[in-house]
N, C-alpha and C positions, 0 to 999 in steps of 0.2 A: 319445395324441393321434391323431385320424384323419388319414390321408394325403389324404383327399378334400377338395377345395375347390370353390367355385363357388356357383351359385344353383339353388334348387329350389323351385318353387311349393308351398305347403303341401298342396295337393290331390294333389301327386305325391310326397309324402314317402316312399311305398313304393318309388319308383325309387331314391331316395338310399339307402334302407336296403339294398336288394339290391346296389347298386353298392359300398357300404361292405363288405358281407358278402363280395363277391368278393375284395376286398383282404385282409380279415381271415382268410379261408380259404386264402390263398396261391395264388389262381387268377390273380392279376394281377402284372405288373411295373409297367406304366404304362398308362393308358387314359383315354378321354374318352367321355362320352355326352351327347347333346343331343336335345331333343324340342320340337317345335312343336305347339301346339294352335291350329289356324287360323294367324293371323299372330303369335301370342303365343309367345315362347320361354319355355316353362315349366320346362325342365330344361337346365342348362348346367354339367356337373360334370366334373372332371378330377382326376387324382391319380397318385401314384407317380413312377416314374423313367423318363425318356425314353431314357436310355442307360445300360445296366447297367455298361458298362466304366468310364465316367467318373463315374457317379452323378448326372449332370445331371437336374434335376427336370423333370417335365412341367409346362408352363405353359399358360395359356389359349389361346395362339396356336400351340401345338405341332402341326405337321402329322404325320400318320401314314399309312403305306402301307395302301391299301385292297384289295389283291389284286383278286379278281374282282368286288368292288363296282363297279369301273371299268366293267364291261359295261353297267350301267344308264345311265351317262352317255353312253357311246358309242351305245347304242341310241336315247337321246333325240335325239342329234345327227342320226342317220340318219333318224329319224321326222320330225324337223322339216323335212328336205329333201323327204320324201314329201308332207308337208302343203302345202308350197309348190309342189308339182307337178313336182318335178325327176325323179321316177320313180314307177312304180306298185309298191306293196308286193307285190301278187300277180302282177306282170308278170315277164317273163323277165329274168334277170340280163344276158343277152347284148344286151339293148337298149342298155345303157350300158357293158357290159364284154364285148365280143365274144369275147375270148380265153377267157373262162370256159367256153365251150361245149365245150372239148376233152375227150376221154376220156369221152364219154357224159353230160356235164353240161349239154347244151343245154336240157333241160327245167327246170333249176333256176330258182327265183324268188327275189326279194329276201327274201320271207318265209322261205324255207328257210334263208337265211344267218342271219337273225335268230332263228330258233327251233331252231338246232342240228340241222337236218335236211340239211345240205349234203353229208354223207358225207365230210368232210375234217377229222376230229377231231385229226389229227396230221400233222406233216411227215414226209417219207420219208428225210430225212437229218438229222444233228445240226446244230442251228442255234445259233450263239453269240450272246452279248449284243451283240457288234459287228454281226453279221449283222442282228439284230433292230432295229437303229437305222435300217434302210432299209425302210420300209413298202412302197414300190413293188416292190422286189425280192421280198419275201416274198409279197406278193399275187400276183405273177407266177408264183412257184413253185406256189402253191395253184391258180391257174387252169390250169396245165399238168398238174396231178396227177390221177391216176385216183382216183375216189371209192371209199371202202370199202363204200358201199351207194348205190343210185340215189337222188339227192336227192329228198326228199319221202316215201320209203318207210319211213323209220325216223328216230328221233332218238337222238343220243348227244352228251353234253356236249363241246363244242369249247372246252376249257379255255383254251387260248392261241390257237389258230388263229382263234377267233371274232373277235378284235380286228382281224386283217388281212383278214377277210372283210367284216364289218359296217363296219369302218373304211374299206374301199375304196369303199363307197357315198359316204362323206363326201369322201374324197380326190378321186375322179373327178368328182363332181357339184358340188363347191364349189371345187376347186382348193386346198384347205387341209388340213393335218393335222387329225386329230381334236382334238388339244389346242388348236390355234389356233382352230378353229371353235367349240369349247365356250367358250373365253375370250371370243371376239368376239361370240357370239350370245346367251349366257345365263348365263355364270358369271364375267364380268369383274369383278364387285364382290365375289366370294367368294374365300376362301382355299382354292381347289381348283384343282389343276393336273394335266393329263395331259401330262407333259413339263415338269418343274420347273426353274427357274433355280437356279444354284449356291447362292445365299444361302438359298433355301428348303430345299434338300437339307441344308445344313449344320446347320440347326436342327430338322430332322425327327427324329421318334422313330426309334430303331434297332430293327429287328425282331430278336427273340431267340427261338431255338428253346426251347420249354419241354417239361416233361413232358406226357404225353398229358392233355389237358383233356377232361373227361367229355362224352359226346355229348348230343344235344339232345332234340328233341320226342318221339321215339318210342323212348326207351331200351329198353323191353322187346323191341321188334323188332330194334333195331340192336345190342343186346348179345348176340344169338343167336350161339352159338359157331360154327356152320357158316357163317353169313353173314359174320361178321368174318374167319374164316379164308379164305374165298373172296375177300373184298375185299383182305386183306393179301397174299394170294398174287398177285393181279392187280397190286396196286400195285408189288410188288417184281420182277415178271416183266418184263424189258426188252422182251419181244415183245408184251406185252398192249397193247390199245388204251388202257387206263387209264394205264399207265406212260408210254406214248409221248405221250399227250395232256397229261398233267400236268407233265411234266419236260423238255419240249423246245419252245422254246428254254430253255437253261439260263442262269440269270442270271450265272454266273461267280463270280469271287472276291468275297466279301462278300455273296453271295446277293442278296436283294432290297433290301439296303442299297447295292448297287453303283451308284455315280453314273452309270455308262453306262446302266443300266436306267432310273433315275429321270429322267435327261435325255431319254431317247428317248420316254418316255411310251407304253409298250405299251398299245394301246387295249383289250386284254382284261384286263390286270392291271398297271396302271402309274400309278394315281392317287395323288397325295399330297393330303390335305385335313385340315382341322380338323373335329372332329365338328360344331360349329355350322354350318360352311359346307356340309358334306355333308347335314345335316338341312335346311338352307335350300334345297338343290337339290330335295329331295323336297317341301318346302313349296311351292315354286314350281310343281312339276309338278302337285301336287294342286289348287292354286289356278288352274290354267289359264294361267299366265304363260309357260310354255315351249311347251307344246302345247295346242291347243284341247281342251276337255273331251271332245269326240267322238273325237278322235284318241287321247287317252289311254285312253278306254274300250275302243276297239278294240285298243290295244296290250296292255292287261292281260288281255284275254279269253284264256282258256286255248286255245292252238292245238295243243299236243301234251301228252300225259300217258301215263304207263305206263313199261314197262321201258326203261331208258337203256342204250344199247349201250356206252357208255364206262364209266359208273359202276357198272353191273350191279345197280342198284336202281331204284326208281321215281323219276321226276322229271316236272315239269310246267312249261311255259314259255308265256308270251305272246310278243310281239314284243320279245325282248331282256330281258324281266323274268321272274323266277322267280314261280311260283305255288305255293301249299301242295301238298305231296305227302307220302306216308306215310313215306318214308325218306330223302329227299334233303335236303341242307343248305339249306333254304329259310327264309323268314320264318314258320316253322311255328307260332309262338305267336300270330301275327296272325290276325285274322278272315278269312273268305273274301273280304272286300272288299280285303284287303291285297295289295300287290305290292311287289317290291323285288329285292334281290340280296345274297347273302352273299359273303364272301371267305375264302380258305383259312386265314388266320391267326386267324379268329374274328370278323371284322368283319361288320357288317350295315348296310344302308340300307333303309328301309321307308317306304312311303306308304300311306295309307288314305283314299280319297276320301269314303267314307261317314262315317268318324269325324272327318274334317278333321285328320288326324294325320300327322306326319312324324317319323321317328326315325333317328338315326345313332349307331353305337357303333364305336369304333376302338381296338383294343388293340395293344400291341407284343409281348406274350408269346403266341407262336403256338400255337394249337390244331391238332390234326391228325386229329380224328375226321371221317370221311366224312359221318356222319349229322348233324353240327351241333355247335354250341358251346353248352354249358350256360349260360355267362355271358350270351351274347346272348339266349338263350331266356328266361332268368329276367328279364332287363331288359325284354324285350318283354311278357312276362306282366304285369309290374308296371305298365307304362305302360297297358295295357288295363284293369287292375284299377282304376287311378286315375281312369278315365273313368266308372266305375260310380256 
């Protein structure tokens, strides 16, 4: 008997087939996938186990941790404030955050914060989960910090610091945390939280470290021995930018199941959501309900592309949203009109204005390939094939 439950429109039967194969091939513990075509929910599937330790089943309303998928939601909040005239995306950060000009950062723009060009990919001291519950303090540290490159001269993935940089736009200009702003402005009716209450944390899926899940879109490139050796060396070297960017703040005991992390709602990697709710976020973005169409078009326009100083491979970003790149963990199976963000555990959120498409996939068996997650890639391919 299949572990997969839920609804799938007959035209999208290929998505269900791939989702079931992921379970049958041992790639999943528990997960959910949801797809909107326009305003119609055409896929809403879930299956497996939400908690390996207890055997608790994954239910239709099981929230799951989205890792860096969170960045897209934080970016939408920041862009909504720009649309309302609170600041200029290409204007100086110091117009609304004077302290940020320290240590040669006076030329930094808000766009630099949103496109991983700020030169602040990592903190200079160990940051605990308790420390990370104070966004004002962490933003203050980053404002005082010397950049690793002049803002705007290069880009490198700000894996965790991004949230306290882009999030400071929201905190300073709205007086609210990112989580509160998101809930009050555009996600109040959705099962999506950046800073979750205890009852949501209790029923959330538990993230589980798994065996290495195969890489994604560019397997011939990303399975190159020299490249993988270089990436593995950088990841394990405590002095490398990659290691410092990806592993600090440390989530502490329980990893990303730690209630301290989930309550705090790190704006770079702190979202809990159900797959249908996260897909609905992209549905509303594509439909112009969160940002005006012209704002979204500008946001998803590639602003940077090429060698990533943090990840040591190519990446491409608009204003907070990933764009397809040859080797980075992007929505690579999407068409050129697609935008979105992935998460370290294998999760993905994707929107496509040209196709009128929104997709979300949230698993709790964590992948760890830098280049992407084959599960998400295959599901995205199947969604696009269903449109043909």
